[in-house]
BATI-248592 format. One record per residue (C-alpha): residue number from 0; residue in three letters; chain; x, y, z. Coordinates in steps of 0.02 Angstrom, whole numbers, plus 50000, padded with zeros to 5 digits. Layout:
@k=NUM, r=ALA, c=A, xx=X, yy=Y, zz=Z
...
***
This chain:
@k=0, r=MET, c=A, xx=49976, yy=55114, zz=45503
@k=1, r=ALA, c=A, xx=49828, yy=55003, zz=45463
@k=2, r=HIS, c=A, xx=49858, yy=54840, zz=45553
@k=3, r=ARG, c=A, xx=49812, yy=54737, zz=45706
@k=4, r=VAL, c=A, xx=49906, yy=54724, zz=45869
@k=5, r=LEU, c=A, xx=49881, yy=54578, zz=45990
@k=6, r=VAL, c=A, xx=49893, yy=54628, zz=46174
@k=7, r=HIS, c=A, xx=49917, yy=54484, zz=46295
@k=8, r=THR, c=A, xx=49887, yy=54517, zz=46481
@k=9, r=ARG, c=A, xx=49878, yy=54343, zz=46558
@k=10, r=THR, c=A, xx=49958, yy=54325, zz=46730
@k=11, r=THR, c=A, xx=49996, yy=54168, zz=46830
@k=12, r=ALA, c=A, xx=50101, yy=54258, zz=46960
@k=13, r=TYR, c=A, xx=50087, yy=54439, zz=47020
@k=14, r=ARG, c=A, xx=49949, yy=54538, zz=46936
@k=15, r=HIS, c=A, xx=49964, yy=54725, zz=46914
@k=16, r=ASP, c=A, xx=49812, yy=54831, zz=46955
@k=17, r=SER, c=A, xx=49862, yy=54944, zz=46811
@k=18, r=ILE, c=A, xx=49821, yy=54815, zz=46676
@k=19, r=PRO, c=A, xx=49646, yy=54881, zz=46636
@k=20, r=ALA, c=A, xx=49712, yy=55059, zz=46620
@k=21, r=ALA, c=A, xx=49856, yy=54995, zz=46512
@k=22, r=VAL, c=A, xx=49741, yy=54902, zz=46392
@k=23, r=ALA, c=A, xx=49627, yy=55053, zz=46381
@k=24, r=ALA, c=A, xx=49777, yy=55162, zz=46340
@k=25, r=VAL, c=A, xx=49835, yy=55048, zz=46199
@k=26, r=ARG, c=A, xx=49657, yy=55040, zz=46130
@k=27, r=SER, c=A, xx=49651, yy=55230, zz=46133
@k=28, r=LEU, c=A, xx=49818, yy=55241, zz=46044
@k=29, r=GLY, c=A, xx=49755, yy=55119, zz=45913
@k=30, r=GLY, c=A, xx=49598, yy=55220, zz=45884
@k=31, r=ALA, c=A, xx=49698, yy=55379, zz=45866
@k=32, r=HIS, c=A, xx=49835, yy=55307, zz=45755
@k=33, r=GLY, c=A, xx=49744, yy=55184, zz=45644
@k=34, r=PHE, c=A, xx=49776, yy=55011, zz=45713
@k=35, r=GLN, c=A, xx=49657, yy=54885, zz=45788
@k=36, r=VAL, c=A, xx=49693, yy=54814, zz=45960
@k=37, r=VAL, c=A, xx=49644, yy=54637, zz=46006
@k=38, r=ALA, c=A, xx=49666, yy=54609, zz=46194
@k=39, r=THR, c=A, xx=49666, yy=54433, zz=46264
@k=40, r=GLU, c=A, xx=49710, yy=54325, zz=46413
@k=41, r=ASP, c=A, xx=49677, yy=54166, zz=46315
@k=42, r=SER, c=A, xx=49841, yy=54072, zz=46291
@k=43, r=GLY, c=A, xx=49753, yy=53959, zz=46166
@k=44, r=LEU, c=A, xx=49748, yy=54102, zz=46041
@k=45, r=PHE, c=A, xx=49937, yy=54083, zz=46022
@k=46, r=GLU, c=A, xx=49918, yy=53904, zz=45964
@k=47, r=GLY, c=A, xx=49850, yy=53965, zz=45797
@k=48, r=PRO, c=A, xx=49929, yy=54075, zz=45663
@k=49, r=LEU, c=A, xx=49984, yy=54249, zz=45719
@k=50, r=ASP, c=A, xx=50014, yy=54315, zz=45544
@k=51, r=ALA, c=A, xx=49866, yy=54434, zz=45554
@k=52, r=TYR, c=A, xx=49957, yy=54538, zz=45685
@k=53, r=ALA, c=A, xx=50093, yy=54665, zz=45652
@k=54, r=ALA, c=A, xx=50150, yy=54655, zz=45833
@k=55, r=VAL, c=A, xx=50118, yy=54556, zz=45991
@k=56, r=VAL, c=A, xx=50123, yy=54651, zz=46155
@k=57, r=PHE, c=A, xx=50152, yy=54564, zz=46322
@k=58, r=LEU, c=A, xx=50079, yy=54695, zz=46438
@k=59, r=SER, c=A, xx=50128, yy=54661, zz=46620
@k=60, r=THR, c=A, xx=50110, yy=54475, zz=46596
@k=61, r=SER, c=A, xx=50186, yy=54366, zz=46732
@k=62, r=GLY, c=A, xx=50230, yy=54183, zz=46760
@k=63, r=ASP, c=A, xx=50202, yy=54051, zz=46626
@k=64, r=VAL, c=A, xx=50071, yy=54118, zz=46507
@k=65, r=LEU, c=A, xx=50090, yy=54010, zz=46351
@k=66, r=THR, c=A, xx=50067, yy=53826, zz=46311
@k=67, r=PRO, c=A, xx=50211, yy=53731, zz=46227
@k=68, r=ALA, c=A, xx=50121, yy=53750, zz=46060
@k=69, r=GLY, c=A, xx=50097, yy=53935, zz=46092
@k=70, r=ARG, c=A, xx=50282, yy=53956, zz=46128
@k=71, r=THR, c=A, xx=50327, yy=53874, zz=45964
@k=72, r=ARG, c=A, xx=50204, yy=53984, zz=45868
@k=73, r=LEU, c=A, xx=50266, yy=54145, zz=45950
@k=74, r=ALA, c=A, xx=50448, yy=54103, zz=45915
@k=75, r=ALA, c=A, xx=50411, yy=54065, zz=45732
@k=76, r=TYR, c=A, xx=50310, yy=54225, zz=45716
@k=77, r=VAL, c=A, xx=50452, yy=54334, zz=45779
@k=78, r=GLU, c=A, xx=50586, yy=54244, zz=45679
@k=79, r=ASP, c=A, xx=50477, yy=54271, zz=45525
@k=80, r=GLY, c=A, xx=50467, yy=54459, zz=45550
@k=81, r=GLY, c=A, xx=50332, yy=54484, zz=45683
@k=82, r=GLY, c=A, xx=50353, yy=54624, zz=45808
@k=83, r=PHE, c=A, xx=50363, yy=54591, zz=45994
@k=84, r=VAL, c=A, xx=50339, yy=54721, zz=46131
@k=85, r=GLY, c=A, xx=50365, yy=54688, zz=46316
@k=86, r=VAL, c=A, xx=50299, yy=54810, zz=46446
@k=87, r=HIS, c=A, xx=50351, yy=54813, zz=46628
@k=88, r=ALA, c=A, xx=50316, yy=54640, zz=46704
@k=89, r=ALA, c=A, xx=50340, yy=54557, zz=46535
@k=90, r=ALA, c=A, xx=50516, yy=54533, zz=46605
@k=91, r=CYS, c=A, xx=50440, yy=54425, zz=46744
@k=92, r=THR, c=A, xx=50366, yy=54303, zz=46618
@k=93, r=GLU, c=A, xx=50406, yy=54129, zz=46551
@k=94, r=TYR, c=A, xx=50557, yy=54097, zz=46664
@k=95, r=ASP, c=A, xx=50558, yy=53913, zz=46611
@k=96, r=TRP, c=A, xx=50571, yy=53954, zz=46426
@k=97, r=PRO, c=A, xx=50751, yy=53998, zz=46378
@k=98, r=TYR, c=A, xx=50702, yy=54071, zz=46210
@k=99, r=TYR, c=A, xx=50594, yy=54202, zz=46292
@k=100, r=GLY, c=A, xx=50737, yy=54269, zz=46397
@k=101, r=GLU, c=A, xx=50844, yy=54281, zz=46241
@k=102, r=LEU, c=A, xx=50703, yy=54363, zz=46144
@k=103, r=LEU, c=A, xx=50667, yy=54496, zz=46274
@k=104, r=GLY, c=A, xx=50852, yy=54525, zz=46308
@k=105, r=ALA, c=A, xx=50850, yy=54517, zz=46499
@k=106, r=ARG, c=A, xx=50751, yy=54452, zz=46647
@k=107, r=PHE, c=A, xx=50683, yy=54540, zz=46800
@k=108, r=ASP, c=A, xx=50784, yy=54522, zz=46960
@k=109, r=ARG, c=A, xx=50711, yy=54639, zz=47092
@k=110, r=HIS, c=A, xx=50646, yy=54814, zz=47119
@k=111, r=PRO, c=A, xx=50646, yy=54942, zz=47260
@k=112, r=ASP, c=A, xx=50488, yy=55026, zz=47323
@k=113, r=LEU, c=A, xx=50383, yy=55128, zz=47202
@k=114, r=GLN, c=A, xx=50456, yy=55304, zz=47201
@k=115, r=PRO, c=A, xx=50500, yy=55453, zz=47092
@k=116, r=GLY, c=A, xx=50666, yy=55451, zz=47001
@k=117, r=ARG, c=A, xx=50755, yy=55505, zz=46844
@k=118, r=ALA, c=A, xx=50768, yy=55410, zz=46681
@k=119, r=LEU, c=A, xx=50913, yy=55460, zz=46570
@k=120, r=VAL, c=A, xx=50866, yy=55458, zz=46385
@k=121, r=VAL, c=A, xx=51029, yy=55406, zz=46303
@k=122, r=ASP, c=A, xx=50962, yy=55378, zz=46126
@k=123, r=ARG, c=A, xx=50835, yy=55502, zz=46060
@k=124, r=ALA, c=A, xx=50840, yy=55440, zz=45880
@k=125, r=HIS, c=A, xx=50705, yy=55308, zz=45911
@k=126, r=PRO, c=A, xx=50516, yy=55334, zz=45892
@k=127, r=ALA, c=A, xx=50493, yy=55286, zz=46075
@k=128, r=THR, c=A, xx=50612, yy=55418, zz=46141
@k=129, r=ARG, c=A, xx=50633, yy=55559, zz=46016
@k=130, r=HIS, c=A, xx=50496, yy=55661, zz=46102
@k=131, r=LEU, c=A, xx=50573, yy=55643, zz=46275
@k=132, r=PRO, c=A, xx=50688, yy=55762, zz=46368
@k=133, r=PRO, c=A, xx=50866, yy=55703, zz=46406
@k=134, r=VAL, c=A, xx=50814, yy=55682, zz=46588
@k=135, r=TRP, c=A, xx=50641, yy=55609, zz=46611
@k=136, r=GLU, c=A, xx=50563, yy=55626, zz=46783
@k=137, r=PHE, c=A, xx=50454, yy=55474, zz=46817
@k=138, r=THR, c=A, xx=50379, yy=55370, zz=46956
@k=139, r=ASP, c=A, xx=50401, yy=55183, zz=46945
@k=140, r=GLU, c=A, xx=50477, yy=55028, zz=47025
@k=141, r=TRP, c=A, xx=50646, yy=55047, zz=46936
@k=142, r=TYR, c=A, xx=50673, yy=54864, zz=46892
@k=143, r=ASP, c=A, xx=50844, yy=54781, zz=46909
@k=144, r=PHE, c=A, xx=50886, yy=54644, zz=46784
@k=145, r=ARG, c=A, xx=50994, yy=54487, zz=46787
@k=146, r=PRO, c=A, xx=51091, yy=54504, zz=46681
@k=147, r=GLY, c=A, xx=51062, yy=54663, zz=46583
@k=148, r=PRO, c=A, xx=51040, yy=54656, zz=46394
@k=149, r=ASP, c=A, xx=51194, yy=54611, zz=46294
@k=150, r=GLY, c=A, xx=51273, yy=54693, zz=46143
@k=151, r=SER, c=A, xx=51133, yy=54638, zz=46026
@k=152, r=ALA, c=A, xx=51020, yy=54767, zz=46109
@k=153, r=ARG, c=A, xx=51014, yy=54953, zz=46078
@k=154, r=VAL, c=A, xx=50987, yy=55036, zz=46247
@k=155, r=LEU, c=A, xx=50875, yy=55189, zz=46237
@k=156, r=VAL, c=A, xx=50847, yy=55238, zz=46419
@k=157, r=ARG, c=A, xx=50946, yy=55207, zz=46578
@k=158, r=ALA, c=A, xx=50903, yy=55234, zz=46761
@k=159, r=ASP, c=A, xx=50992, yy=55366, zz=46863
@k=160, r=GLU, c=A, xx=51013, yy=55268, zz=47025
@k=161, r=SER, c=A, xx=51069, yy=55424, zz=47117
@k=162, r=SER, c=A, xx=50891, yy=55491, zz=47098
@k=163, r=TYR, c=A, xx=50803, yy=55356, zz=47200
@k=164, r=GLU, c=A, xx=50834, yy=55232, zz=47341
@k=165, r=GLY, c=A, xx=50875, yy=55048, zz=47318
@k=166, r=GLY, c=A, xx=50949, yy=55033, zz=47144
@k=167, r=GLY, c=A, xx=51057, yy=54879, zz=47120
@k=168, r=MET, c=A, xx=51141, yy=54891, zz=46950
@k=169, r=GLY, c=A, xx=51249, yy=55047, zz=46964
@k=170, r=ASP, c=A, xx=51286, yy=55166, zz=46823
@k=171, r=ASP, c=A, xx=51247, yy=55039, zz=46687
@k=172, r=HIS, c=A, xx=51062, yy=55016, zz=46723
@k=173, r=PRO, c=A, xx=50958, yy=54995, zz=46564
@k=174, r=LEU, c=A, xx=50771, yy=55024, zz=46572
@k=175, r=VAL, c=A, xx=50718, yy=55029, zz=46389
@k=176, r=TRP, c=A, xx=50796, yy=54943, zz=46240
@k=177, r=CYS, c=A, xx=50762, yy=54869, zz=46070
@k=178, r=ARG, c=A, xx=50841, yy=54730, zz=45969
@k=179, r=GLU, c=A, xx=50814, yy=54619, zz=45819
@k=180, r=GLN, c=A, xx=50777, yy=54433, zz=45828
@k=181, r=GLY, c=A, xx=50782, yy=54342, zz=45662
@k=182, r=ALA, c=A, xx=50677, yy=54449, zz=45545
@k=183, r=GLY, c=A, xx=50578, yy=54521, zz=45691
@k=184, r=ARG, c=A, xx=50594, yy=54675, zz=45799
@k=185, r=VAL, c=A, xx=50587, yy=54675, zz=45989
@k=186, r=PHE, c=A, xx=50554, yy=54825, zz=46103
@k=187, r=TYR, c=A, xx=50551, yy=54823, zz=46293
@k=188, r=THR, c=A, xx=50513, yy=54957, zz=46421
@k=189, r=ALA, c=A, xx=50528, yy=54924, zz=46607
@k=190, r=LEU, c=A, xx=50414, yy=55071, zz=46647
@k=191, r=GLY, c=A, xx=50226, yy=55060, zz=46667
@k=192, r=HIS, c=A, xx=50191, yy=54998, zz=46843
@k=193, r=THR, c=A, xx=50055, yy=55123, zz=46889
@k=194, r=ALA, c=A, xx=49886, yy=55159, zz=46811
@k=195, r=GLN, c=A, xx=49935, yy=55343, zz=46812
@k=196, r=ALA, c=A, xx=50079, yy=55306, zz=46693
@k=197, r=TYR, c=A, xx=49954, yy=55263, zz=46556
@k=198, r=GLU, c=A, xx=49875, yy=55435, zz=46573
@k=199, r=ASP, c=A, xx=50044, yy=55522, zz=46552
@k=200, r=PRO, c=A, xx=50059, yy=55592, zz=46374
@k=201, r=ASP, c=A, xx=50247, yy=55563, zz=46370
@k=202, r=PHE, c=A, xx=50230, yy=55382, zz=46423
@k=203, r=ARG, c=A, xx=50087, yy=55351, zz=46301
@k=204, r=HIS, c=A, xx=50193, yy=55422, zz=46160
@k=205, r=HIS, c=A, xx=50338, yy=55314, zz=46221
@k=206, r=LEU, c=A, xx=50229, yy=55159, zz=46213
@k=207, r=LEU, c=A, xx=50160, yy=55206, zz=46042
@k=208, r=GLY, c=A, xx=50335, yy=55230, zz=45974
@k=209, r=GLY, c=A, xx=50388, yy=55058, zz=46036
@k=210, r=ILE, c=A, xx=50237, yy=54972, zz=45960
@k=211, r=THR, c=A, xx=50249, yy=55059, zz=45792
@k=212, r=TRP, c=A, xx=50436, yy=55025, zz=45780
@k=213, r=ALA, c=A, xx=50413, yy=54840, zz=45818
@k=214, r=ALA, c=A, xx=50268, yy=54826, zz=45696
@k=215, r=ARG, c=A, xx=50372, yy=54891, zz=45551
@k=216, r=GLY, c=A, xx=50470, yy=54729, zz=45547
@k=217, r=ARG, c=A, xx=50312, yy=54635, zz=45495
@k=218, r=SER, c=A, xx=50271, yy=54766, zz=45364
@k=219, r=ARG, c=A, xx=50447, yy=54752, zz=45294
@k=220, r=THR, c=A, xx=50433, yy=54562, zz=45282
@k=221, r=ARG, c=A, xx=50265, yy=54572, zz=45195
@k=222, r=ALA, c=A, xx=50336, yy=54698, zz=45071
@k=223, r=GLY, c=A, xx=50455, yy=54568, zz=45002
@k=224, r=SER, c=A, xx=50592, yy=54518, zz=45124
@k=225, r=PRO, c=A, xx=50625, yy=54330, zz=45136
@k=226, r=ALA, c=A, xx=50516, yy=54246, zz=45266
@k=227, r=ARG, c=A, xx=50510, yy=54077, zz=45348
@k=228, r=THR, c=A, xx=50336, yy=54003, zz=45352
@k=229, r=ALA, c=A, xx=50363, yy=53847, zz=45458
@k=230, r=ALA, c=A, xx=50380, yy=53848, zz=45646
@k=231, r=PRO, c=A, xx=50555, yy=53802, zz=45707
@k=232, r=PRO, c=A, xx=50578, yy=53635, zz=45792
@k=233, r=LEU, c=A, xx=50558, yy=53635, zz=45980
@k=234, r=SER, c=A, xx=50746, yy=53618, zz=46002
@k=235, r=ALA, c=A, xx=50770, yy=53781, zz=45908
@k=236, r=VAL, c=A, xx=50642, yy=53866, zz=46018
@k=237, r=ARG, c=A, xx=50738, yy=53814, zz=46173
@k=238, r=ARG, c=A, xx=50911, yy=53858, zz=46109
@k=239, r=PRO, c=A, xx=50897, yy=54009, zz=45994
@k=240, r=ARG, c=A, xx=51033, yy=54092, zz=45895
@k=241, r=ARG, c=A, xx=51051, yy=54271, zz=45955
@k=242, r=SER, c=A, xx=51028, yy=54404, zz=45825
@k=243, r=GLY, c=A, xx=51177, yy=54516, zz=45801
@k=244, r=GLY, c=A, xx=51088, yy=54647, zz=45696
@k=245, r=THR, c=A, xx=51084, yy=54829, zz=45747
@k=246, r=PRO, c=A, xx=50904, yy=54886, zz=45774
@k=247, r=ARG, c=A, xx=50853, yy=55031, zz=45665
@k=248, r=PRO, c=A, xx=50733, yy=55174, zz=45707
***
């Protein structure tokens, strides 16, 4: 896929030591699979048009990372068919912006200590999971969410809380999901805390599958689907209409 992906790594709260390794991994994936990666911590970049990007990736961002104008631009971009990918601490981002919580599908609540555990791959028909075994052994922080994603999301991977200490969501514990927002596609994975994760071939393929799936929404829009060109009013950004579409692989 010949396109550009914008990777945003700004943090105003906790900053993950794994961010440099994560950016390097996405750059490597881009080089191997034919897409250009633009990495930034400049929130001002989001105040201009984002149409040049097939997908925007929030890679372990935290806290408030966008200006009001940037929020409006990002919302319009996704509603118009842009892809959005959230990785790990992206769920700890923009708590004061209601649209973002709706867009991502859930918000971070807490996590136990970093430890090995089992991820249950419940949907292997998606590019981010079709290469994975039904039970994926992994080491991470095993995020809990409040609340979990609703019926507009297609859950791909769940946590097996019996495999680690400190889980707080029970049997219904989503870790990875995708959904559609307006004409755009949204993918989120809670995994990716450690630098070592970005050296893991299975996790790298997982990340690549999420990015390429999200980016296809933009390609589909450019190929002729109806698109909105104007940014929504600020009131629409704050109180979005949830998409009820079923995400497609």
